[in-house]
C-alpha positions in Angstrom: 51.4 -1.8 34.4 48.1 -0.2 35.1 45.2 -0.3 32.7 43.2 2.7 31.7 39.6 2.5 30.6 38.9 4.6 27.6 35.5 6.1 27.6 34.1 6.4 24.1 31.4 9.1 24.0 28.1 8.0 22.5 27.3 9.6 19.2 23.8 10.3 18.0 22.8 8.1 15.1 23.3 9.7 11.7 20.4 10.2 9.4 20.5 7.8 6.4 20.9 9.7 3.2 20.5 7.7 0.1 22.7 8.6 -2.9 21.2 10.6 -5.8 21.7 7.6 -8.0 19.1 5.7 -6.0 16.4 8.3 -6.7 17.4 8.6 -10.3 17.2 4.8 -10.7 13.8 4.8 -9.0 12.4 7.6 -11.2 13.8 5.9 -14.4 12.1 2.6 -13.4 8.8 4.4 -12.9 9.1 6.2 -16.3 10.0 2.9 -18.1 7.1 1.1 -16.4 4.7 4.0 -17.3 5.9 4.0 -21.0 5.6 0.3 -21.2 2.0 0.4 -20.0 1.1 3.2 -22.3 2.8 1.4 -25.2 0.8 -1.7 -24.4 -2.5 0.3 -24.5 -1.6 1.8 -27.8 -0.7 -1.5 -29.4 -3.8 -3.1 -28.0 -5.9 -0.3 -29.4 -4.2 -0.7 -32.8 -4.9 -4.5 -32.9 -7.5 -5.8 -35.1 -10.9 -6.6 -33.6 -11.0 -10.2 -32.3 -7.2 -10.3 -32.2 -5.9 -12.7 -29.5 -2.2 -11.9 -29.6 0.2 -10.6 -26.9 -1.3 -7.1 -26.8 -5.0 -7.0 -26.0 -6.7 -4.7 -23.6 -7.5 -7.4 -21.1 -3.9 -8.6 -21.0 -2.6 -5.1 -20.6 -4.9 -4.3 -17.7 -4.3 -7.7 -16.1 -0.6 -7.0 -16.1 -1.4 -3.6 -14.5 -3.5 -5.3 -11.9 -0.7 -7.7 -11.0 1.8 -4.9 -10.5 -0.8 -2.9 -8.5 -1.4 -5.9 -6.2 2.2 -6.1 -5.4 2.4 -2.4 -4.5 -0.8 -2.5 -2.4 0.2 -5.5 -0.4 3.7 -4.1 0.3 1.9 -1.0 1.7 -0.3 -3.2 3.8 2.2 -5.7 5.1 4.6 -3.2 6.5 2.0 -1.5 8.9 0.5 -4.9 9.7 3.9 -6.1 10.8 4.4 -3.0 12.9 1.0 -3.4 14.5 1.8 -7.0 15.6 5.1 -5.8 17.2 3.5 -2.9 19.1 0.7 -5.0 20.2 2.9 -7.8 21.6 5.4 -5.2 23.1 8.2 -6.8 21.1 11.6 -5.1 21.5 13.7 -7.3 19.1 12.1 -5.7 16.0 13.3 -2.1 16.8 16.2 -2.6 14.4 14.0 -3.4 11.5 10.9 -1.4 12.3 11.9 1.5 10.1 12.1 -0.8 7.1 8.5 -1.9 7.7 7.4 1.7 8.2 9.0 2.7 4.9 6.4 0.5 3.1 3.5 2.5 4.4 3.7 5.5 1.9 3.3 3.0 -0.9 -0.4 3.1 -0.2 -0.7 6.7 -1.5 0.4 6.0 -5.1 -1.3 2.6 -4.9 -4.6 4.3 -4.1 -4.3 6.6 -7.1 -3.3 3.7 -9.4 -6.2 1.6 -8.1 -8.7 4.4 -8.9 -7.3 4.6 -12.4 -7.8 0.9 -12.8 -11.4 1.1 -11.6 -12.4 4.0 -13.8 -10.6 3.0 -17.0 -9.8 -0.7 -16.8 -12.9 -2.2 -15.3 -14.5 -2.8 -18.8 -11.5 -4.9 -19.8 -11.2 -6.9 -16.6 -14.7 -7.4 -15.2 -17.7 -8.8 -17.1 -20.2 -7.0 -14.8 -18.8 -3.7 -16.2 -20.2 -4.7 -19.7 -23.8 -3.5 -20.0 -24.6 -6.0 -22.7 -23.3 -8.9 -20.5 -25.4 -7.6 -17.5 -28.5 -7.4 -19.6 -28.2 -11.1 -20.5 -27.3 -12.4 -17.1 -30.1 -12.7 -14.5 -27.7 -13.4 -11.6 -25.5 -10.4 -12.2 -28.5 -8.2 -12.5 -29.4 -9.0 -8.9 -25.9 -7.9 -7.9 -25.8 -4.7 -9.9 -26.2 -2.6 -6.8 -22.8 -3.7 -5.7 -21.1 -4.6 -8.9 -20.9 -1.2 -10.7 -18.1 1.1 -11.5 -19.2 4.2 -9.5 -19.7 2.2 -6.3 -16.5 0.3 -6.8 -14.7 3.7 -7.2 -16.3 4.9 -3.9 -15.2 1.7 -2.1 -11.7 2.2 -3.5 -11.4 5.8 -2.3 -12.8 5.0 1.2 -10.8 1.9 1.7 -7.4 3.4 0.7 -8.2 6.6 2.7 -8.7 4.5 5.8 -5.6 2.4 5.3 -3.5 5.5 4.6 -4.8 7.4 7.7 -4.3 4.4 10.1 -0.9 3.6 8.6 0.4 7.2 8.7 -0.8 7.7 12.3 1.5 4.8 13.3 4.5 6.0 11.3 4.0 9.6 12.6 5.4 8.6 15.9 8.7 7.6 14.4 8.9 10.7 12.2 8.4 12.8 15.3 11.2 10.9 17.0 13.5 11.6 14.0 12.9 15.4 14.5 13.1 15.6 18.3 15.3 12.7 19.2 13.1 12.0 22.1 13.5 8.4 23.2 10.3 8.5 25.2 8.4 8.3 21.9 9.7 4.8 21.5 8.7 3.5 24.9 6.0 0.9 25.1 5.1 1.0 28.8 2.4 3.4 30.1 0.3 3.6 33.3 -2.7 5.2 31.7 -4.3 5.2 28.3 -3.4 8.8 27.8 0.2 8.0 28.3 0.2 5.3 25.5 2.0 6.6 22.4 -0.5 7.3 19.6 1.0 4.5 17.5 0.0 1.9 20.1 -3.6 2.9 20.1 -3.9 1.8 16.5 -2.6 -1.7 16.8 -6.0 -3.3 17.6 -7.6 -1.3 14.8 -4.9 -2.3 12.4 -4.9 -6.0 13.3 -8.7 -6.1 12.7 -8.8 -3.8 9.7 -5.9 -5.1 7.6 -7.3 -8.6 7.0 -10.7 -7.1 6.3 -9.2 -4.6 3.8 -7.2 -7.4 2.1 -10.3 -9.5 1.8 -12.4 -6.7 0.3 -9.6 -5.7 -2.1 -9.2 -9.4 -3.2 -13.0 -9.7 -3.8 -13.1 -6.5 -5.8 -10.0 -7.4 -7.8 -11.3 -10.8 -8.7 -14.6 -9.3 -9.7 
């Protein structure tokens, strides 16, 4: 008996569509988290002066800072992983690259939440934000040019803006491929600099900038 080879036509990959329940669950989680934070602020404000219970302003803002740190470093680690893969021309990670890329947009809400922390939570977290403390500390007085809320707010805006721009430039290449289906956008080889995909040009910048940004964020967060 003869054998017949059956040719199975290639099908273009389908776009992943998450169920509505996923979005509803995510929105519900954000609402619950926001209400819990506001509730903590209200209970801390209602506490008696000198109260050291579970709800104090410093504890509420410390919990906020911990959650914010997780969101920030998720947004940073995804693009950093992508940068290492592009820079080393790794092909094995093509199947998980989109997962890492999906972390990048986290930097946008993280930047807004970080600015809120600086403007409204600095007084509860950092001693240098207390004018009375600064007036009685000669060492902090010498650092007041750096350790002040307005300048920290400026650093926060600039730092997050740079991280978002660099990260989104890298992800943009994949978004364009989703729209056009052009496989050339995914190729890593190029004969000239002009032929290098835009994402590849940001790897050296990303590799240098991410550890620097992490260090500055850690220093500011520690206060």
